[in-house]
N, C-alpha and C positions, 0 to 999 in steps of 0.2 A: 211590604214585608210585615208590618205590624198586623195588617188585616189577615194576611196568610197565617201568621202565628196564632192569632186568636181563633181562626177557623179550625186550625189543626187541634188546638187544645179542646175546643168544643166538640170536635169529632171523637176525641179520646174519651170524653166524659159520657158519651151516649153511643148506642149502636150505630154503626156506619150506615148511611143511606146510599144505595147505589145510584149512580148518575150516568145515564147512557152517554152523555156528551163529554164526560171528563172522568179520569181515574179517581177512585175513592181516596180520601185523605187517609183513612184508616183501613187496613186490610184485615178482614175478619179471619178467625182461625179456620183451618181446613175443615171441610164437611165431616161430620162424624161417621158418615157411611150408613149402610143398612142397619136396621135394628138387630141386636144380639141378645142372647139369653142373659137375663139379669144376674143369674147365679154365676155364670162363667165370666161375665164382664169384669174387668179390673175396676176398682173404685177410683179411677184416675181423676186427678184434678188438673191435668195438664191443659185441657182445652179451655179452662177458665183462668189460666195463669200465663197467657201470652198475648202480645199486642204488637202492632206495627203502625208507625206514624211517619208520614213524609211531610216535611216543612219546605215548601217551595222557596227558592231564592233566585236572585239574578246571577248571570254569569254562565260560562261555558259548561261548568259542572254543577248545574242548577239542582238544588235540593239537598236537604239533610235528612237521612233516614234514621229513625229511632225504633229499635225493636227490643222486645223483652220476652223472655220465656223461662219458665222454671227449669233449672238445671243448666241453662245456657246463658243466663245473666242478662245484662243490659248492653246492647250494641248500638253504637253511633257510627254512621258512615257518612263521610263528606268527601266526595271525589275519590282520590286514592287512599285517603286516611280512614282506617277502621279501628275503633277503640271498643274493646269488650271488657266489662267489669263484672266479676262473679264473686260470690261469697258463699261460704257454707259453715254450718255448725253441727257438731255432734255432741249430744248430751248422753252420758253413760252412767249407769248404775252397775256396780260390780261387787260380788261377794266371793271371798276366798275362805274355804273351810278346810283346815288340815285334817288328814285322816289319822287313825290310831298310830302312835309311835313316831309321828312326824316331828322332827326337831329343827328343820330349816325354814319353816313357813309359819307365820302368825296368822290368826284369824283376822279378817278385815271386812268391813262393809263401807262402801264409798259411793257418793254421787258427785259427779264432776263434769266439767266441759272437757271432753277428750281432745277435740280439735276445734279451732275457730280460725278460719282462713279468709283472706282476701286475695284475689288474683286479677291482674291487669294484663291483657294481651293487646298489643298494638301492631297493626300492619301499616307501614308507612309508604308502601309502594317500592318499586325497584327490587322486588323480591326480598325485602327486609322486614323483619318483625322483631318485637321485643316482648319478653315474658317476665313478669314480676309476680312473685307470690310471697305474701307475708303470713306469719303464723303467730297467734297471740296466746294460745293456751300453754301453761307451764310444761305439760308433757310433750309439747311440740318443740321444745327448746332444750339444748344440752345443759345439764345442771351446773357444770363448772364454767360455762361460757354462754350465758343466755343471749340470744339474738333473734329478733323476729324475722330476719331474712332467711328464706328457704330457697327460692329460685330467683335468679336474675341473670338472664342470658339473652344474647342477640342471635338471631337465626337468619341465614341467607340460603334461599332455596331456589336458585336460578335453574339448576339442572336436575333432571330426573334421577340420575345415577349418583350424584354426590351433592349433599347439602351440608351446611356447616352450622354448628352451635358453639357459642363461646360464652363462658361465664360460669356461674354456679348452678349446677343441675345434677339430676340423678345420674349415677354411673350406669351406663347401659350394659349390665352384666347378667343379672338373672331376670326372671319374668315377674315373680310376684312383687318384688320391691318396686318395679317400674309401674305396676298397676297403681292407679291413684287410690288413696285411702277412701275416697268417696265411692269407689266402684268395687268394693270387696264383697265376696260371698258370705263371709263370716263377719262378726263384729270387728275383728282385727286380723292381722297376718299371723302366720304360724310362729311358734317359738323357734323353729328351725330357721326360718327366714330372718327372724330377729337376731339370731346368732351369726349367720354367715353372709348376710347381704353387705353391699358396699355403699349403700345410702347415697349421700350427695357429696360433691367435691367441686373444687374450682378446676376448670379445664377446657379442652377443645375436643369436639366430637365431629367426625365425618360420618355421614350415614346416607342411606337410601331406603325409602319405604316401598320402592318398586324397581329393583335393580333389573336392567335390561328390558323393562316394560312388560314383564310376564304376568300382568294382572295381580301384582302385589304378592306373588308366590315366593319371591326371594327378597330378603331384606338383610341389611348388615349395619353394624355400628363399630367404628374404630375410635378410641379415645385416649387422650393423654391428660393426666390430672396431677395435682399437687401431691396427693397420696395421704393426706392427714385429715381429710373430712371437711365439712362445711365450717365456714367462719374461723378457719385456722391459718396461722402463719407460723411455721416451724423452722428451726435452724438447720434441720437435716437436709441432705442434698438429693435424696431419692425421689423418684416420681412413680406414679401409678400408670400402668399401661393396660388397656382393656380392649377386648374384641368380642363381638357377638354376631352370630348368624342365625336366622330363623327361616325355615322352609315350610311353605304351605302347599302341598301338592294338589289339593282340591280347591284352591282359591283362597281368597283373603279371609282371615279370622281376626277379629279385633281382640287381641290378647291384652289390651289395656283395660278391659272390662271383664270381671269374673262373672260366671253364670251366663246361661243363654237367655238373657232377658227378652230378646226379640223372638225367641222360639222359632227360628227359621227351619224349614224342612230340609235345606241343603246340608249335607254332612261336611263339616269343616274340621281340619286338623292342622296343627302347627307344631313342629319340633324345633327346638333351639339348643344351641351350645354356646357357652360363654367361657372366656379365659381372661385371667388378669394376673399381673405381676406387680406387686407393690414393694418397692425397694426402700429399706431403711425407714419404715413408718414408726411413728412414736405412739400410735394408738393400739390398744390391746387386741381389738378385733379388726385390724387393718385400717379402716377409716372411721371407726366408731369405738366407743368404750373409753376406759381410763387412759391417762397419759403416762407413758414410761418416763422415768427419771434418769435411767442409766444409758439412754440411747435407744435406738429402735431395733426392730426385727424386720427381716424381709419375708414376705408371704407370697406364695403361689396359690391361685384360686382356680377352680374348675366347677362348672355347673352344666347340667343338661336337663331339659324339660320337655314335657309333652302336654298339649292343650287340645281338647276335643269339645265340639259343640254340635248339637243336632236336636231339633224338636223339643226344646226346653231342657234337655239333658246336657250337663257339662262335666268334664273331667279335667283336672289339673294336677300334674305330678312333677316333682323336681328333686334332683339330687345335688348335694354340695360336697366339695372337698376343699380343705384349706391346709397348707403345710408351711411351717416356718423353717427358716434356715438353722435356727438354734432352738433348743428347748428352754434355755434360761440364760440369764446373765447375773453376775454378782459383782458388787462394788461397794464403795463407801459414799454415802450422801450425808452431808452435815455431820461428819464424825461417826455415823452409825452404819453398820454393815447391812446391806440390802440385797435381796435376791428377787429378780423380776422374771416372770414366766411368759412365754408365748402361748398361743391357743391353737394348736393344730387339732384338726378333727374332721369328722364327716357327719352328714345328716341327710335326711330325705323326708318328704311328706307327699301325701296324696289326698285329694279332696274331690268330692263329687256332689252334684246337686241336680234336682229335678223340679221343674215348675209343675205343680199339680193344677194350678189355675193361673191365669195371666198375672195375678197379683200375689200368689202364694208359692214360695219355694222351700223345699226341705233339702238339707245338705248334711254330709258326714265328712269327717277328717281324721287322718292318722298321721302322726309325725314322730320321728325318732332321731336323736342326735347323740353323738358320743365322742369323747376325746381320743386321740391317737398319740402314741409316743409318750414321753415323760413331759406332759404339758402342764398348764396351770392347774394346781390342786383344786381351785374353785370352779373349774370347768367340769361339770358332772354329766354323766349319761342321763338323758331325760327323754321320756316318752309321753305323748299326749294323744288322747282319743276323745273325739267330741262330735257334736251335732249342732245344727242351727235351724231355726225357723225364721223366715223372712217375709214380711208383709210390705208390698210395694205399691204405694199410692200413685206414684208417677215414676216408675222404674227406680233407678238409683237416686233420682233427685229428691224424692220424699219417701222415706222408708223407715220401718221399725224392725229391728232384728234382735233376737235373743239366742244366745248359744251357751252350751255347757261343755266343759272339758274335764276329763279325769287325767291327772298328771302324776307320774311317778318316776322312779329311777331306772325304769326298764326291767326291773326284777320284782316289782310289787312293793318296794320300800319307799319311804318318804312320800306317801300319797297325799294328794290334795284335790279338792273339787273347786272349780271356778265357774261361776254363773254370771253372765253379763247381759244387760238389756240396753240397747242403744237406739236413739232416734236421730235421724239425720234430715236436715233441710238444706238443699243445694239450690241457691237462687241465682 
């Protein structure tokens, strides 16, 4: 065993030497293929950031495999046990410049770590897996209840038509919130998604990524959650119920990655619909936002989305609707009169992008949200128009993005300009 381990480490330290009589200890990266035009080629570093090592051992499940790849992390496999460790960091510089007459926004210039994550995925056999994700940047944590735990759930995937997830996870309601923040087309999600998404919660989800075995053309998710968001224990009795269906008539489209980074020639389209009912939540925006002191509101949610990809072009569009059972509540807290408001409203966004080169993408975005009924006075109509330039050294695993947005009240008032530059490394 000691001799084998030393041999494996030695192979990792130098290029593998093929041996016709035995399999190599270290598997080299895949062949680069035929020469390509240097101008069109992506400045990819992926082929230099992957390795595979096998350490022989005794026993029926002989050998421990160790693999590493940029964007896919470090994977250790021994028998039925597979452990994958990944991490990523996003460093962002942002500037906000208020336009003439703006009274709601202050000028700012900031450089900060937007996200710093560690993720551990473990397959233990018997169709069971565990997913743990920790977040360490302040903007990744709720200000009134900081906690590094973002995801922690167990998954059982024995059957094609029904799998189970149990724990703290994203509510499968809309499409853009479910997309990982590592795989976004812009520096961050739209203001519309920030207002209407359901984020994470504690609960149970039944789902299938390939219902009836139709080539992943039909998928569904059914969930029951606590209803008050991540890391929360509330005294209210209501629960959150969610349902989502996605249909891809032309075959599978990976809607957990924005932009057509693989530039496939096949036309792909997915349309989705999501419903949710959150009874007696104590959060202002259903599962996120401030906490009510006079008791909760009941929200109904609806979303519909369309996602298209072909030849490096992508289009993503989504509409949201949220309605509360009451506009407001009034009462007395600590001897003082208090009125609290719900946040009923609608919003939509559309964004599109095109890869001009394998490593260069341009994109545009438009979003608009507005309150309905006599809702929270602080919930204002907001419009955003923007564009993005993305440089991809290793697809989304190593990229540099800069975007610009013009934001106003939908009528030209309260204007502001936002410019962001963000670098990401996903290892």
